[in-house]
N, C-alpha and C positions, 0 to 999 in steps of 0.2 A: 426206798433202799434205804438197806443198813449198812453201817460204821463199824467196822468188823475191824479189832488192833492187832496187829500182826507184829511178832516177837523173833526177831533171825538169834538164835543160839550157836553156840557153839562152847567148845568144849565143858559142858554144865551151865552155862551163864548165856547173859544177855549179850549179845555182840556191842549196843548203847546200854551206857548209864543211865538210869531214869530216876531224874529229881521231881517228882510230883509236885511239889512249893518250891520250884525255883523261883519263881516270877514275885512271891513272896520273901525268901530266902526261908520257910517252914519244911519241917519234914526231914526227910533222910534218902541221902541219894539209897541206889539200889540198882544190882545185875542178878538181883534172882528172879527167874522167867515167872515164877509163881506167884511173888509178890505184885510184879507188875501186873499179871494176870488178873489177881483177885480184885487191884486198885481200879481197874476198868470196868469188869462185871460191875462192880459196888457201882459205879457213875451210869450203868443201866448198859454195857456192851452185850449183843446178846449171842456173844460166841467169840472165839480167839484162835488168831490164826498161829500156827507157830514152825519157824522155818529150820528144822536142822543143818544147816551148813555142813558139817562131818558128813553126814549121810549122804549129804548130795554129793560131795566128793569122794563118796566110799561108797555110794553103790547099795548103802544096807543100812537101817535106820542104825544111828549111833545113839542117842538123844533119847534113850528110852526112859532112862530114869525121871529125866524132866518132865516128858513128859505124861508122867504118872505121878510125879509132882504137882503139874497145874492140875491134871484132872483131880486131884482129892482134893485141891482147894477152891476149886471155882466148880458153882452147877449149871455151866452153859456148854451148849458143844464145843470139843475141842478141833480144830482142822489140822493137820499136820501134814505138811510137805520139806518132801527131801529123805532120798532114801529108798524111797516104794517103787520100786522097777518090777516086780510082780506080787503074785497074791501070798507070797510066802511074806515078803515083809511087810503086805497090809495084815494079814493075820497079827505079826509080831505089835504092830502099830494099835491096832485095836485092844489086844492083851494087855499094855501097858496102860491105854487109858483113852487114846482117842476114837472119837465117833465119827469122823471124819478126814478121807485122807486125798491127798493129794498128787499124781500120777505125771512125770513129763510127758510130752507130745512124743519123744524120741524111745521112749517104751514099749508104744501100743500103737502110732504112727501109722505099721505096720506090720505088726503082730496081733492079727484078729485072734487069737487062741492067744494070745497073754490076754486081750484085752476082755475077751470072752471066761477066761481064769479067775480074774479079778471083780468081772462086774458078778459072778458066782459067790465070791465073797464081799464084797463089799455094797454091792447092787445100789439103791439111791444115793448113798454116801459117799460114794465114788466120783472123785472131780480130774479133770485132766489138765492140765496148768499147758498152757503155749504163749508164744509170742506171735502177736498176731501182724508184725511185720511184716510186708511184701517179702523182702529180702532177707528176711529169718525163712519163710517158710521156702525160699530158694536153693537156702544154703543145705537145710537137710536131703541127705544120698539115701532121698526115694528109690524104690522098684523098678518103678519105670522109667527112672531117667527124667523124669517129669512133677514141676510142684504142681498140687491143685487146687485151684482157690481155694481162699478162708474160706469160702461158705459153704464151698463142696466139701471140705474136709468136717467141718465142723454137722454136717449134714449125714456124713456117715459113720461119722462115731454117735449122734443122737438117734440114728438107724441103728446100731448096734446095741443100745443100750444106756450109752452116758446122758447123765443129766443134768452136769455141772462140766462150768465152765471157771477158769481160773486162767483171765488173761493178763500175762504183764507188759512191758514195755520200754524196760531197759532204762530207767530215765526221763526217756522220752514224753510228750502228752499226749494221751490215748485220742484215736480217732475218733471223733463223735458221730458221726456220720457211718463209717463202719458198722458203731457198738450199734447204732439205732436201727439199722440195718439186719445186723444179725440176730438182735429181740425180738425184730417183727418177723423173722422166717423163722426161727427155728423155737422149737419146744423144748425149752432147758432152762437153767440160768446164767447169768453170766454176771462174774466179779470180780471186779480191773485191780491190780495193783501194779501200782507205782505210777511216776507222773504227776500226782495229783499234791497240791502241797495248800491249794488255798481253800475258800469257801467258796468261792466264785466259783472252781474246779468241781470241787462236790455239786453244787446244783449243777451244773451242765449234766454230768453225770446221770445225777435225778431224773432229768429232765429227757435225757436219751434213754429210761427204762432198766439200764441195768440193774441189779441184784443187789448187787453190796461194793460197797470201796473197802478193800484194803490199806489199813495206815498201819505202815511200820514208823521210821524213822520223825514222819511230821509230827505224830504224836508224842514220840518219848523224847524228843529233842525241844517238845511246847511248844514249835513252834505253833500247832493247832490245839485247840482246849477239846475237850472229847463232849461237851454237853455243847458245842455250839457247832462241832464239824454234826454230829446228831440231829441237831438244828437244820443246816443249811439241808442234809439228806431228807429229812422228813417232809411230805406230797404237801406241796403251797396250794392251799385251797380258796389263796383270794384272787 
């Protein structure tokens, strides 16, 4: 399982100031997304997850300059979430330097034409982000008036061509049984964002079979060190 650092961006800066040497008093704090990304890639991060908070509010990409700076700084895939609600926004993000784009479920759940157009642009580099908690699925204004099960929803999106999902949990602990069930039946990658802040939590996700855990505040605050998180995510051969 991969460990992917996440950087929340607002007004061109990281929402959280990162101080890589806080535990020793060395180094310099920074809120520059490109510097934070470079630090983690140098430690072995296989990709960077960038969240455009302003873009998510505006419904269009806002942090395009940040995407460009990060892409120019690191030779690793750059996955961007926030503001990508259609094919034109995906094109903008790709032009800025993104290599993967996460679309919200609300943009595609009941919009097969939109999803088809987005897949034509992004192909396997498109991910759909969703909150798998049953109450959140029920809150969505489904055209049929009845929320599908998570399994049925994922199966339908996979049949349409989606190969990657980013599951967020609103700070709640991920449901490991649910995740393991999805991994077992769906031909897709599942990345988990949120709800994990310990090495044991990372190990449990690894054992559930998910493809990656996306860590933001836990890494940037120093609660978890990236090398230790990567070791916890590695396959246990003993």
